[in-house]
N, CA and C atoms of all chains as a GROMACS GRO file, in nm:
protein
  636
    1MET      N    1  -0.845   5.161  15.317
    1MET     CA    2  -0.973   5.169  15.414
    1MET      C    3  -1.080   5.067  15.381
    2PHE      N    4  -1.078   5.045  15.274
    2PHE     CA    5  -1.196   4.939  15.241
    2PHE      C    6  -1.157   4.789  15.289
    3THR      N    7  -1.026   4.773  15.250
    3THR     CA    8  -0.986   4.643  15.329
    3THR      C    9  -0.989   4.650  15.483
    4HIS      N   10  -0.953   4.774  15.553
    4HIS     CA   11  -0.971   4.776  15.687
    4HIS      C   12  -1.116   4.729  15.739
    5LYS      N   13  -1.218   4.776  15.638
    5LYS     CA   14  -1.363   4.739  15.669
    5LYS      C   15  -1.386   4.598  15.671
    6VAL      N   16  -1.333   4.564  15.554
    6VAL     CA   17  -1.342   4.382  15.522
    6VAL      C   18  -1.273   4.329  15.625
    7TRP      N   19  -1.164   4.357  15.673
    7TRP     CA   20  -1.085   4.280  15.766
    7TRP      C   21  -1.160   4.285  15.894
    8ASN      N   22  -1.201   4.416  15.928
    8ASN     CA   23  -1.270   4.415  16.062
    8ASN      C   24  -1.370   4.332  16.085
    9ASP      N   25  -1.480   4.335  15.962
    9ASP     CA   26  -1.613   4.272  15.946
    9ASP      C   27  -1.609   4.150  15.963
   10ALA      N   28  -1.507   4.095  15.856
   10ALA     CA   29  -1.504   3.944  15.833
   10ALA      C   30  -1.427   3.878  15.945
   11GLU      N   31  -1.330   3.922  15.997
   11GLU     CA   32  -1.219   3.835  16.084
   11GLU      C   33  -1.214   3.887  16.220
   12LEU      N   34  -1.174   4.043  16.213
   12LEU     CA   35  -1.134   4.093  16.358
   12LEU      C   36  -1.265   4.089  16.465
   13SER      N   37  -1.378   4.090  16.392
   13SER     CA   38  -1.514   4.125  16.485
   13SER      C   39  -1.521   3.987  16.542
   14LYS      N   40  -1.456   3.876  16.474
   14LYS     CA   41  -1.503   3.737  16.522
   14LYS      C   42  -1.386   3.724  16.654
   15MET      N   43  -1.266   3.815  16.652
   15MET     CA   44  -1.173   3.801  16.763
   15MET      C   45  -1.238   3.889  16.888
   16VAL      N   46  -1.278   4.008  16.861
   16VAL     CA   47  -1.310   4.103  16.940
   16VAL      C   48  -1.450   4.147  16.937
   17GLU      N   49  -1.531   4.121  17.049
   17GLU     CA   50  -1.654   4.162  17.028
   17GLU      C   51  -1.693   4.287  16.988
   18GLY      N   52  -1.771   4.335  16.883
   18GLY     CA   53  -1.800   4.447  16.841
   18GLY      C   54  -1.708   4.515  16.760
   19GLY      N   55  -1.581   4.446  16.712
   19GLY     CA   56  -1.488   4.473  16.625
   19GLY      C   57  -1.387   4.569  16.687
   20VAL      N   58  -1.303   4.630  16.612
   20VAL     CA   59  -1.193   4.700  16.668
   20VAL      C   60  -1.237   4.856  16.736
   21PRO      N   61  -1.213   4.877  16.841
   21PRO     CA   62  -1.262   4.999  16.893
   21PRO      C   63  -1.210   5.117  16.858
   22PHE      N   64  -1.061   5.121  16.802
   22PHE     CA   65  -1.014   5.240  16.769
   22PHE      C   66  -0.999   5.240  16.627
   23PRO      N   67  -0.958   5.369  16.562
   23PRO     CA   68  -0.937   5.409  16.422
   23PRO      C   69  -0.823   5.320  16.367
   24MET      N   70  -0.873   5.263  16.268
   24MET     CA   71  -0.774   5.172  16.177
   24MET      C   72  -0.750   5.276  16.052
   25LEU      N   73  -0.632   5.322  16.047
   25LEU     CA   74  -0.576   5.438  15.951
   25LEU      C   75  -0.541   5.374  15.812
   26SER      N   76  -0.530   5.450  15.726
   26SER     CA   77  -0.473   5.414  15.586
   26SER      C   78  -0.348   5.510  15.566
   27ASP      N   79  -0.243   5.418  15.528
   27ASP     CA   80  -0.114   5.495  15.505
   27ASP      C   81  -0.088   5.456  15.373
   28VAL      N   82  -0.159   5.455  15.279
   28VAL     CA   83  -0.125   5.433  15.119
   28VAL      C   84  -0.007   5.503  15.073
   29GLY      N   85   0.096   5.427  15.028
   29GLY     CA   86   0.222   5.510  15.003
   29GLY      C   87   0.323   5.508  15.108
   30GLY      N   88   0.279   5.482  15.233
   30GLY     CA   89   0.385   5.478  15.334
   30GLY      C   90   0.443   5.603  15.368
   31ASP      N   91   0.352   5.716  15.377
   31ASP     CA   92   0.419   5.847  15.410
   31ASP      C   93   0.439   5.888  15.581
   32ILE      N   94   0.327   5.822  15.616
   32ILE     CA   95   0.341   5.843  15.783
   32ILE      C   96   0.455   5.710  15.814
   33GLY      N   97   0.456   5.604  15.770
   33GLY     CA   98   0.575   5.518  15.812
   33GLY      C   99   0.692   5.581  15.785
   34ARG      N  100   0.715   5.635  15.684
   34ARG     CA  101   0.857   5.710  15.652
   34ARG      C  102   0.865   5.809  15.763
   35LEU      N  103   0.764   5.887  15.787
   35LEU     CA  104   0.778   5.990  15.871
   35LEU      C  105   0.844   5.930  16.032
   36TYR      N  106   0.784   5.816  16.037
   36TYR     CA  107   0.838   5.750  16.181
   36TYR      C  108   0.954   5.657  16.178
   37GLY      N  109   0.993   5.634  16.045
   37GLY     CA  110   1.106   5.560  16.014
   37GLY      C  111   1.082   5.395  16.035
   38VAL      N  112   0.954   5.378  15.985
   38VAL     CA  113   0.916   5.223  16.001
   38VAL      C  114   0.880   5.151  15.868
   39PHE      N  115   0.892   5.250  15.757
   39PHE     CA  116   0.866   5.192  15.623
   39PHE      C  117   0.964   5.105  15.567
   40ASN      N  118   0.940   4.986  15.516
   40ASN     CA  119   1.019   4.902  15.475
   40ASN      C  120   1.033   4.924  15.335
   41GLU      N  121   1.132   5.005  15.270
   41GLU     CA  122   1.152   5.019  15.144
   41GLU      C  123   1.173   4.900  15.042
   42GLY      N  124   1.219   4.807  15.090
   42GLY     CA  125   1.248   4.699  15.015
   42GLY      C  126   1.110   4.610  14.947
   43ALA      N  127   1.031   4.602  15.073
   43ALA     CA  128   0.909   4.530  15.046
   43ALA      C  129   0.787   4.606  15.034
   44LYS      N  130   0.815   4.746  15.037
   44LYS     CA  131   0.704   4.861  15.027
   44LYS      C  132   0.601   4.819  15.116
   45VAL      N  133   0.609   4.773  15.241
   45VAL     CA  134   0.520   4.772  15.352
   45VAL      C  135   0.563   4.822  15.455
   46GLU      N  136   0.475   4.856  15.557
   46GLU     CA  137   0.513   4.905  15.690
   46GLU      C  138   0.566   4.790  15.780
   47ASN      N  139   0.697   4.819  15.848
   47ASN     CA  140   0.736   4.703  15.945
   47ASN      C  141   0.637   4.726  16.061
   48ARG      N  142   0.638   4.628  16.160
   48ARG     CA  143   0.569   4.635  16.282
   48ARG      C  144   0.611   4.732  16.384
   49GLY      N  145   0.577   4.855  16.354
   49GLY     CA  146   0.615   4.960  16.463
   49GLY      C  147   0.499   4.990  16.558
   50ARG      N  148   0.578   4.999  16.688
   50ARG     CA  149   0.476   5.040  16.792
   50ARG      C  150   0.526   5.148  16.890
   51PHE      N  151   0.447   5.294  16.895
   51PHE     CA  152   0.514   5.389  16.946
   51PHE      C  153   0.417   5.402  17.076
   52ILE      N  154   0.475   5.454  17.200
   52ILE     CA  155   0.388   5.497  17.296
   52ILE      C  156   0.418   5.633  17.327
   53ILE      N  157   0.309   5.701  17.302
   53ILE     CA  158   0.300   5.861  17.286
   53ILE      C  159   0.219   5.903  17.430
   54ASP      N  160   0.293   5.984  17.502
   54ASP     CA  161   0.236   6.056  17.630
   54ASP      C  162   0.121   6.163  17.609
   55PRO      N  163   0.068   6.215  17.717
   55PRO     CA  164  -0.038   6.310  17.699
   55PRO      C  165   0.007   6.425  17.633
   56ASP      N  166   0.142   6.459  17.637
   56ASP     CA  167   0.192   6.583  17.571
   56ASP      C  168   0.247   6.561  17.435
   57GLY      N  169   0.231   6.444  17.389
   57GLY     CA  170   0.240   6.417  17.248
   57GLY      C  171   0.408   6.373  17.228
   58VAL      N  172   0.477   6.338  17.356
   58VAL     CA  173   0.593   6.302  17.345
   58VAL      C  174   0.615   6.148  17.340
   59ILE      N  175   0.728   6.094  17.243
   59ILE     CA  176   0.725   5.957  17.228
   59ILE      C  177   0.812   5.893  17.340
   60GLN      N  178   0.741   5.814  17.412
   60GLN     CA  179   0.826   5.739  17.546
   60GLN      C  180   0.899   5.632  17.493
   61GLY      N  181   0.836   5.550  17.395
   61GLY     CA  182   0.900   5.432  17.374
   61GLY      C  183   0.851   5.376  17.266
   62TYR      N  184   0.949   5.309  17.190
   62TYR     CA  185   0.894   5.236  17.045
   62TYR      C  186   0.967   5.116  17.036
   63GLU      N  187   0.892   5.024  16.950
   63GLU     CA  188   0.951   4.889  16.908
   63GLU      C  189   0.934   4.846  16.764
   64VAL      N  190   1.020   4.791  16.702
   64VAL     CA  191   1.001   4.805  16.572
   64VAL      C  192   1.056   4.670  16.517
   65LEU      N  193   0.954   4.560  16.441
   65LEU     CA  194   0.973   4.435  16.424
   65LEU      C  195   0.956   4.429  16.261
   66THR      N  196   1.040   4.338  16.232
   66THR     CA  197   1.001   4.302  16.072
   66THR      C  198   0.887   4.198  16.052
   67PRO      N  199   0.824   4.208  15.949
   67PRO     CA  200   0.677   4.165  15.936
   67PRO      C  201   0.642   4.017  16.004
   68PRO      N  202   0.758   3.924  16.003
   68PRO     CA  203   0.704   3.799  16.054
   68PRO      C  204   0.686   3.768  16.195
   69VAL      N  205   0.696   3.850  16.268
   69VAL     CA  206   0.719   3.823  16.415
   69VAL      C  207   0.617   3.926  16.477
   70GLY      N  208   0.518   3.886  16.554
   70GLY     CA  209   0.431   3.977  16.609
   70GLY      C  210   0.465   4.033  16.750
   71ARG      N  211   0.389   4.126  16.799
   71ARG     CA  212   0.429   4.190  16.911
   71ARG      C  213   0.371   4.139  17.030
   72ASN      N  214   0.392   4.184  17.143
   72ASN     CA  215   0.342   4.130  17.276
   72ASN      C  216   0.266   4.236  17.327
   73VAL      N  217   0.136   4.246  17.328
   73VAL     CA  218   0.047   4.353  17.376
   73VAL      C  219   0.059   4.357  17.534
   74ASN      N  220   0.075   4.256  17.586
   74ASN     CA  221   0.101   4.273  17.754
   74ASN      C  222   0.221   4.346  17.763
   75GLU      N  223   0.324   4.336  17.720
   75GLU     CA  224   0.448   4.432  17.735
   75GLU      C  225   0.408   4.548  17.693
   76SER      N  226   0.342   4.588  17.596
   76SER     CA  227   0.320   4.708  17.554
   76SER      C  228   0.222   4.806  17.692
   77LEU      N  229   0.146   4.714  17.734
   77LEU     CA  230   0.045   4.760  17.837
   77LEU      C  231   0.140   4.765  17.974
   78ARG      N  232   0.213   4.700  17.979
   78ARG     CA  233   0.317   4.704  18.113
   78ARG      C  234   0.425   4.830  18.086
   79GLN      N  235   0.441   4.872  17.954
   79GLN     CA  236   0.539   4.969  17.974
   79GLN      C  237   0.455   5.106  17.987
   80ILE      N  238   0.320   5.114  17.929
   80ILE     CA  239   0.219   5.213  17.948
   80ILE      C  240   0.212   5.233  18.098
   81GLN      N  241   0.182   5.127  18.189
   81GLN     CA  242   0.157   5.163  18.299
   81GLN      C  243   0.279   5.208  18.378
   82ALA      N  244   0.391   5.158  18.342
   82ALA     CA  245   0.505   5.216  18.399
   82ALA      C  246   0.534   5.348  18.388
   83PHE      N  247   0.521   5.400  18.236
   83PHE     CA  248   0.528   5.542  18.200
   83PHE      C  249   0.432   5.632  18.278
   84GLN      N  250   0.318   5.564  18.305
   84GLN     CA  251   0.212   5.626  18.370
   84GLN      C  252   0.254   5.675  18.538
   85LEU      N  253   0.312   5.565  18.581
   85LEU     CA  254   0.356   5.572  18.713
   85LEU      C  255   0.462   5.696  18.746
   86VAL      N  256   0.561   5.667  18.629
   86VAL     CA  257   0.654   5.792  18.643
   86VAL      C  258   0.600   5.925  18.632
   87ARG      N  259   0.520   5.938  18.520
   87ARG     CA  260   0.438   6.059  18.510
   87ARG      C  261   0.372   6.118  18.643
   88ASP      N  262   0.272   6.015  18.694
   88ASP     CA  263   0.210   6.072  18.804
   88ASP      C  264   0.306   6.081  18.919
   89THR      N  265   0.422   6.026  18.939
   89THR     CA  266   0.485   6.056  19.068
   89THR      C  267   0.589   6.197  19.017
   90LYS      N  268   0.565   6.252  18.892
   90LYS     CA  269   0.656   6.362  18.827
   90LYS      C  270   0.809   6.299  18.879
   91GLY      N  271   0.840   6.179  18.821
   91GLY     CA  272   0.950   6.130  18.803
   91GLY      C  273   1.044   6.099  18.941
   92ALA      N  274   0.955   6.108  19.051
   92ALA     CA  275   1.005   6.078  19.166
   92ALA      C  276   1.036   5.928  19.197
   93GLU      N  277   0.962   5.847  19.110
   93GLU     CA  278   0.969   5.703  19.132
   93GLU      C  279   1.028   5.646  18.983
   94ALA      N  280   1.097   5.551  18.977
   94ALA     CA  281   1.122   5.475  18.844
   94ALA      C  282   1.093   5.353  18.866
   95THR      N  283   1.085   5.269  18.756
   95THR     CA  284   1.039   5.116  18.744
   95THR      C  285   1.159   5.038  18.697
   96PRO      N  286   1.218   4.956  18.803
   96PRO     CA  287   1.329   4.887  18.734
   96PRO      C  288   1.298   4.764  18.642
   97SER      N  289   1.383   4.691  18.598
   97SER     CA  290   1.360   4.586  18.532
   97SER      C  291   1.273   4.488  18.566
   98GLY      N  292   1.176   4.445  18.510
   98GLY     CA  293   1.093   4.327  18.551
   98GLY      C  294   0.942   4.396  18.629
   99TRP      N  295   0.933   4.522  18.623
   99TRP     CA  296   0.857   4.599  18.717
   99TRP      C  297   0.714   4.566  18.646
  100ARG      N  298   0.638   4.544  18.723
  100ARG     CA  299   0.486   4.547  18.678
  100ARG      C  300   0.405   4.600  18.800
  101PRO      N  301   0.260   4.639  18.779
  101PRO     CA  302   0.196   4.713  18.885
  101PRO      C  303   0.198   4.623  19.008
  102GLY      N  304   0.232   4.672  19.135
  102GLY     CA  305   0.239   4.632  19.229
  102GLY      C  306   0.362   4.583  19.297
  103LYS      N  307   0.467   4.562  19.194
  103LYS     CA  308   0.605   4.541  19.241
  103LYS      C  309   0.675   4.683  19.265
  104LYS      N  310   0.792   4.674  19.328
  104LYS     CA  311   0.863   4.779  19.412
  104LYS      C  312   0.900   4.881  19.301
  105THR      N  313   0.901   4.989  19.337
  105THR     CA  314   0.958   5.099  19.244
  105THR      C  315   1.104   5.158  19.309
  106LEU      N  316   1.172   5.250  19.238
  106LEU     CA  317   1.291   5.286  19.292
  106LEU      C  318   1.279   5.434  19.307
  107LYS      N  319   1.337   5.507  19.387
  107LYS     CA  320   1.332   5.656  19.403
  107LYS      C  321   1.462   5.704  19.369
  108PRO      N  322   1.496   5.724  19.255
  108PRO     CA  323   1.621   5.793  19.210
  108PRO      C  324   1.662   5.913  19.283
  109GLY      N  325   1.777   5.932  19.321
  109GLY     CA  326   1.852   6.018  19.384
  109GLY      C  327   1.976   5.964  19.456
  110ILE      N  328   2.039   6.081  19.521
  110ILE     CA  329   2.178   6.048  19.578
  110ILE      C  330   2.178   5.911  19.681
  111ASP      N  331   2.093   5.890  19.738
  111ASP     CA  332   2.082   5.790  19.836
  111ASP      C  333   2.082   5.668  19.774
  112LEU      N  334   2.021   5.660  19.642
  112LEU     CA  335   2.024   5.527  19.572
  112LEU      C  336   2.152   5.484  19.504
  113VAL      N  337   2.234   5.608  19.504
  113VAL     CA  338   2.379   5.552  19.421
  113VAL      C  339   2.449   5.430  19.486
  114GLY      N  340   2.490   5.342  19.418
  114GLY     CA  341   2.560   5.224  19.480
  114GLY      C  342   2.446   5.135  19.570
  115LYS      N  343   2.343   5.171  19.562
  115LYS     CA  344   2.249   5.083  19.668
  115LYS      C  345   2.139   5.008  19.579
  116VAL      N  346   2.146   5.030  19.474
  116VAL     CA  347   2.018   4.933  19.377
  116VAL      C  348   2.021   4.818  19.412
  117TRP      N  349   2.163   4.743  19.431
  117TRP     CA  350   2.162   4.592  19.476
  117TRP      C  351   2.091   4.560  19.606
  118GLU      N  352   2.080   4.649  19.691
  118GLU     CA  353   2.006   4.630  19.802
  118GLU      C  354   1.861   4.654  19.806
  119GLU      N  355   1.821   4.742  19.707
  119GLU     CA  356   1.679   4.770  19.708
  119GLU      C  357   1.618   4.694  19.596
  120TRP      N  358   1.692   4.620  19.526
  120TRP     CA  359   1.617   4.557  19.396
  120TRP      C  360   1.722   4.427  19.360
  121LYS      N  361   1.635   4.298  19.360
  121LYS     CA  362   1.704   4.166  19.336
  121LYS      C  363   1.681   4.117  19.197
  122VAL      N  364   1.788   4.065  19.164
  122VAL     CA  365   1.787   3.995  19.006
  122VAL      C  366   1.653   3.917  19.007
  123SER      N  367   1.610   3.859  19.100
  123SER     CA  368   1.506   3.764  19.085
  123SER      C  369   1.358   3.848  19.057
  124GLU      N  370   1.365   3.991  19.077
  124GLU     CA  371   1.261   4.065  19.049
  124GLU      C  372   1.257   4.103  18.901
  125ALA      N  373   1.336   4.080  18.834
  125ALA     CA  374   1.336   4.091  18.674
  125ALA      C  375   1.241   4.000  18.614
  126ASP      N  376   1.224   3.870  18.682
  126ASP     CA  377   1.139   3.770  18.631
  126ASP      C  378   0.993   3.808  18.670
  127ASP      N  379   0.901   3.778  18.569
  127ASP     CA  380   0.763   3.802  18.601
  127ASP      C  381   0.731   3.736  18.720
  128MET      N  382  -1.633   6.052  16.722
  128MET     CA  383  -1.565   6.147  16.639
  128MET      C  384  -1.675   6.198  16.544
  129ASP      N  385  -1.682   6.312  16.497
  129ASP     CA  386  -1.772   6.360  16.412
  129ASP      C  387  -1.732   6.384  16.243
  130ASN      N  388  -1.619   6.330  16.234
  130ASN     CA  389  -1.560   6.382  16.097
  130ASN      C  390  -1.592   6.212  16.014
  131GLN      N  391  -1.722   6.167  16.042
  131GLN     CA  392  -1.751   6.054  15.929
  131GLN      C  393  -1.748   6.102  15.782
  132GLN      N  394  -1.732   6.010  15.694
  132GLN     CA  395  -1.743   6.011  15.571
  132GLN      C  396  -1.818   5.904  15.505
  133ALA      N  397  -1.888   5.961  15.394
  133ALA     CA  398  -1.963   5.862  15.325
  133ALA      C  399  -1.866   5.765  15.246
  134ALA      N  400  -1.896   5.643  15.223
  134ALA     CA  401  -1.822   5.544  15.132
  134ALA      C  402  -1.829   5.607  15.005
  135GLY      N  403  -1.709   5.583  14.957
  135GLY     CA  404  -1.723   5.631  14.796
  135GLY      C  405  -1.576   5.581  14.727
  136CYS      N  406  -1.579   5.632  14.615
  136CYS     CA  407  -1.461   5.569  14.551
  136CYS      C  408  -1.317   5.663  14.550
  137ALA      N  409  -1.346   5.777  14.594
  137ALA     CA  410  -1.213   5.876  14.608
  137ALA      C  411  -1.142   5.806  14.720
  138ARG      N  412  -1.028   5.807  14.698
  138ARG     CA  413  -0.918   5.748  14.792
  138ARG      C  414  -0.825   5.866  14.847
  139PRO      N  415  -0.865   5.912  14.985
  139PRO     CA  416  -0.789   6.028  15.036
  139PRO      C  417  -0.649   5.942  15.076
  140THR      N  418  -0.568   6.038  15.082
  140THR     CA  419  -0.419   5.981  15.132
  140THR      C  420  -0.409   6.049  15.250
  141ALA      N  421  -0.288   5.978  15.315
  141ALA     CA  422  -0.226   6.034  15.424
  141ALA      C  423  -0.128   6.127  15.384
  142SER      N  424  -0.099   6.196  15.512
  142SER     CA  425   0.009   6.286  15.478
  142SER      C  426   0.052   6.350  15.622
  143ALA      N  427   0.179   6.410  15.627
  143ALA     CA  428   0.200   6.464  15.759
  143ALA      C  429   0.160   6.587  15.773
  144ALA      N  430   0.083   6.605  15.909
  144ALA     CA  431   0.020   6.750  15.908
  144ALA      C  432   0.119   6.846  15.917
  145ALA      N  433   0.236   6.831  16.009
  145ALA     CA  434   0.327   6.933  16.012
  145ALA      C  435   0.401   6.936  15.900
  146THR      N  436   0.472   7.056  15.860
  146THR     CA  437   0.566   7.050  15.739
  146THR      C  438   0.713   6.986  15.791
  147LYS      N  439   0.767   6.897  15.721
  147LYS     CA  440   0.888   6.834  15.762
  147LYS      C  441   0.992   6.853  15.661
  148SER      N  442   1.097   6.877  15.672
  148SER     CA  443   1.177   6.886  15.583
  148SER      C  444   1.231   6.737  15.516
  149GLU      N  445   1.142   6.713  15.394
  149GLU     CA  446   1.202   6.594  15.362
  149GLU      C  447   1.269   6.622  15.245
  150GLU      N  448   1.423   6.573  15.261
  150GLU     CA  449   1.489   6.601  15.151
  150GLU      C  450   1.498   6.486  15.050
  151SER      N  451   1.515   6.513  14.912
  151SER     CA  452   1.547   6.382  14.819
  151SER      C  453   1.707   6.384  14.804
  152VAL      N  454   1.752   6.249  14.854
  152VAL     CA  455   1.874   6.225  14.818
  152VAL      C  456   1.912   6.122  14.710
  153GLU      N  457   2.018   6.130  14.658
  153GLU     CA  458   2.062   6.051  14.553
  153GLU      C  459   2.092   5.926  14.621
  154THR      N  460   2.065   5.828  14.553
  154THR     CA  461   2.110   5.681  14.601
  154THR      C  462   2.232   5.642  14.513
  155ASP      N  463   2.279   5.526  14.544
  155ASP     CA  464   2.402   5.449  14.444
  155ASP      C  465   2.344   5.437  14.316
  156GLN      N  466   2.218   5.406  14.307
  156GLN     CA  467   2.189   5.382  14.162
  156GLN      C  468   2.151   5.543  14.086
  157PRO      N  469   2.204   5.535  13.981
  157PRO     CA  470   2.184   5.660  13.898
  157PRO      C  471   2.043   5.676  13.866
  158ASN      N  472   2.001   5.793  13.869
  158ASN     CA  473   1.858   5.840  13.809
  158ASN      C  474   1.763   5.775  13.894
  159VAL      N  475   1.798   5.773  14.020
  159VAL     CA  476   1.691   5.693  14.131
  159VAL      C  477   1.704   5.812  14.249
  160THR      N  478   1.588   5.852  14.296
  160THR     CA  479   1.594   5.928  14.419
  160THR      C  480   1.505   5.866  14.516
  161ALA      N  481   1.536   5.874  14.636
  161ALA     CA  482   1.467   5.807  14.754
  161ALA      C  483   1.454   5.922  14.851
  162LYS      N  484   1.332   5.919  14.929
  162LYS     CA  485   1.317   5.999  15.025
  162LYS      C  486   1.415   5.960  15.145
  163GLU      N  487   1.452   6.053  15.196
  163GLU     CA  488   1.554   6.022  15.331
  163GLU      C  489   1.476   5.995  15.438
  164MET      N  490   1.484   5.864  15.514
  164MET     CA  491   1.398   5.812  15.622
  164MET      C  492   1.471   5.810  15.730
  165SER      N  493   1.450   5.869  15.835
  165SER     CA  494   1.504   5.829  15.977
  165SER      C  495   1.415   5.812  16.082
  166MET      N  496   1.452   5.737  16.181
  166MET     CA  497   1.392   5.696  16.309
  166MET      C  498   1.357   5.816  16.391
  167VAL      N  499   1.215   5.814  16.435
  167VAL     CA  500   1.210   5.934  16.537
  167VAL      C  501   1.288   5.879  16.646
  168HIS      N  502   1.287   6.000  16.757
  168HIS     CA  503   1.354   5.943  16.892
  168HIS      C  504   1.270   5.975  16.996
  169VAL      N  505   1.283   5.873  17.090
  169VAL     CA  506   1.236   5.890  17.211
  169VAL      C  507   1.247   6.029  17.305
  170GLY      N  508   1.158   6.070  17.359
  170GLY     CA  509   1.185   6.197  17.430
  170GLY      C  510   1.154   6.326  17.325
  171GLU      N  511   1.116   6.284  17.218
  171GLU     CA  512   1.108   6.387  17.141
  171GLU      C  513   0.946   6.396  17.101
  172LYS      N  514   0.899   6.501  17.060
  172LYS     CA  515   0.764   6.511  17.000
  172LYS      C  516   0.716   6.433  16.889
  173ALA      N  517   0.621   6.348  16.902
  173ALA     CA  518   0.573   6.264  16.787
  173ALA      C  519   0.537   6.339  16.690
  174PRO      N  520   0.572   6.326  16.553
  174PRO     CA  521   0.550   6.415  16.446
  174PRO      C  522   0.371   6.397  16.400
  175ASP      N  523   0.326   6.504  16.390
  175ASP     CA  524   0.185   6.494  16.374
  175ASP      C  525   0.165   6.459  16.214
  176PHE      N  526   0.055   6.399  16.201
  176PHE     CA  527   0.010   6.336  16.102
  176PHE      C  528  -0.156   6.360  16.079
  177GLU      N  529  -0.207   6.340  15.959
  177GLU     CA  530  -0.356   6.309  15.932
  177GLU      C  531  -0.370   6.200  15.832
  178ALA      N  532  -0.477   6.124  15.852
  178ALA     CA  533  -0.501   6.003  15.774
  178ALA      C  534  -0.638   5.970  15.768
  179PRO      N  535  -0.693   5.935  15.653
  179PRO     CA  536  -0.818   5.874  15.663
  179PRO      C  537  -0.844   5.728  15.738
  180GLY      N  538  -0.959   5.687  15.778
  180GLY     CA  539  -0.947   5.563  15.861
  180GLY      C  540  -1.088   5.488  15.878
  181TYR      N  541  -1.108   5.414  15.945
  181TYR     CA  542  -1.228   5.315  15.959
  181TYR      C  543  -1.243   5.296  16.098
  182GLN      N  544  -1.357   5.290  16.155
  182GLN     CA  545  -1.392   5.281  16.307
  182GLN      C  546  -1.543   5.234  16.305
  183LYS      N  547  -1.568   5.111  16.344
  183LYS     CA  548  -1.698   5.076  16.409
  183LYS      C  549  -1.809   5.115  16.287
  184GLY      N  550  -1.770   5.066  16.176
  184GLY     CA  551  -1.892   5.082  16.047
  184GLY      C  552  -1.880   5.220  15.985
  185ALA      N  553  -1.798   5.300  16.018
  185ALA     CA  554  -1.796   5.437  15.969
  185ALA      C  555  -1.646   5.449  15.917
  186PHE      N  556  -1.654   5.539  15.791
  186PHE     CA  557  -1.539   5.573  15.753
  186PHE      C  558  -1.498   5.702  15.807
  187LEU      N  559  -1.371   5.733  15.849
  187LEU     CA  560  -1.342   5.866  15.869
  187LEU      C  561  -1.248   5.935  15.799
  188GLU      N  562  -1.256   6.075  15.791
  188GLU     CA  563  -1.143   6.161  15.724
  188GLU      C  564  -1.072   6.239  15.826
  189ASN      N  565  -0.964   6.240  15.792
  189ASN     CA  566  -0.862   6.354  15.862
  189ASN      C  567  -0.855   6.317  16.017
  190VAL      N  568  -0.834   6.174  16.036
  190VAL     CA  569  -0.800   6.160  16.179
  190VAL      C  570  -0.632   6.208  16.209
  191LYS      N  571  -0.634   6.304  16.292
  191LYS     CA  572  -0.521   6.357  16.333
  191LYS      C  573  -0.450   6.272  16.456
  192LEU      N  574  -0.319   6.277  16.461
  192LEU     CA  575  -0.268   6.255  16.605
  192LEU      C  576  -0.302   6.359  16.705
  193SER      N  577  -0.295   6.476  16.665
  193SER     CA  578  -0.304   6.580  16.759
  193SER      C  579  -0.447   6.595  16.816
  194ASP      N  580  -0.526   6.512  16.740
  194ASP     CA  581  -0.687   6.503  16.815
  194ASP      C  582  -0.663   6.424  16.942
  195TYR      N  583  -0.562   6.351  16.971
  195TYR     CA  584  -0.550   6.265  17.090
  195TYR      C  585  -0.452   6.341  17.179
  196ALA      N  586  -0.447   6.481  17.175
  196ALA     CA  587  -0.351   6.533  17.289
  196ALA      C  588  -0.432   6.534  17.410
  197GLY      N  589  -0.337   6.501  17.512
  197GLY     CA  590  -0.400   6.478  17.645
  197GLY      C  591  -0.436   6.326  17.670
  198LYS      N  592  -0.404   6.249  17.567
  198LYS     CA  593  -0.437   6.111  17.608
  198LYS      C  594  -0.312   6.029  17.584
  199TRP      N  595  -0.303   5.905  17.653
  199TRP     CA  596  -0.197   5.808  17.603
  199TRP      C  597  -0.211   5.752  17.471
  200VAL      N  598  -0.152   5.751  17.373
  200VAL     CA  599  -0.156   5.687  17.250
  200VAL      C  600  -0.062   5.576  17.215
  201VAL      N  601  -0.136   5.458  17.175
  201VAL     CA  602  -0.032   5.347  17.105
  201VAL      C  603  -0.070   5.358  16.975
  202LEU      N  604   0.048   5.400  16.894
  202LEU     CA  605   0.044   5.399  16.746
  202LEU      C  606   0.094   5.273  16.682
  203CYS      N  607   0.047   5.213  16.630
  203CYS     CA  608   0.071   5.082  16.573
  203CYS      C  609   0.070   5.078  16.414
  204PHE      N  610   0.191   5.035  16.350
  204PHE     CA  611   0.208   5.018  16.216
  204PHE      C  612   0.196   4.853  16.191
  205TYR      N  613   0.145   4.813  16.077
  205TYR     CA  614   0.157   4.674  16.035
  205TYR      C  615   0.156   4.635  15.878
  206PRO      N  616   0.223   4.553  15.863
  206PRO     CA  617   0.248   4.541  15.687
  206PRO      C  618   0.124   4.531  15.627
  207GLY      N  619  -0.006   4.478  15.662
  207GLY     CA  620  -0.108   4.468  15.567
  207GLY      C  621  -0.223   4.422  15.661
  208ASP      N  622  -0.344   4.454  15.608
  208ASP     CA  623  -0.472   4.385  15.663
  208ASP      C  624  -0.459   4.239  15.640
  209PHE      N  625  -0.536   4.148  15.704
  209PHE     CA  626  -0.530   4.008  15.713
  209PHE      C  627  -0.402   3.957  15.761
  210THR      N  628  -0.297   4.031  15.822
  210THR     CA  629  -0.193   3.972  15.865
  210THR      C  630  -0.228   3.972  16.040
  211PHE      N  631  -0.120   3.971  16.106
  211PHE     CA  632  -0.155   3.976  16.263
  211PHE      C  633  -0.110   4.114  16.317
  212VAL      N  634  -0.070   4.120  16.462
  212VAL     CA  635  -0.031   4.226  16.522
  212VAL      C  636   0.079   4.234  16.587
   0.00000   0.00000   0.00000
């Protein structure tokens, strides 16, 4: 916790105005990391785990990287937007590969079977 | 959040909020036990936990995942302060 404060005050607040807006938690000993399966027992540190948890407390997605490689915040936000759309439509719409807000969704159902190739083009997988 | 805590030398530790069956398993090495660790699963409830924290100039105690019920949550783990995200 004390190093969270020093890191926030000395460095992060220079990157984000006002400092980090969300709680930075302490997991000394790695119990929470083990609970989620991201604790690196060899190095005794947390791997770079990222979990998207919906309003019902259900894990919708996760990504885990070893320490040297950083995550892509925009991809996390894209996934949250996609999960929110699915939730808002109560599952009537799904987001195919490459979806981002404004792009076409698919409507899963019997009419879509065998027709995804008509509804969705490979080029839409690109940004 | 109203659970601010004065800075002090006591070092509260994190813990699982819900009881979880944490079995001790024997490893290949004799006289060494390790806690069994398995990955959580998508589509399943995120295990609740509580941990002390820091936010905007204040120390917090007992931040619980379940405090955020009804909201979308991104839970990020990282190896250490002064690294990157």
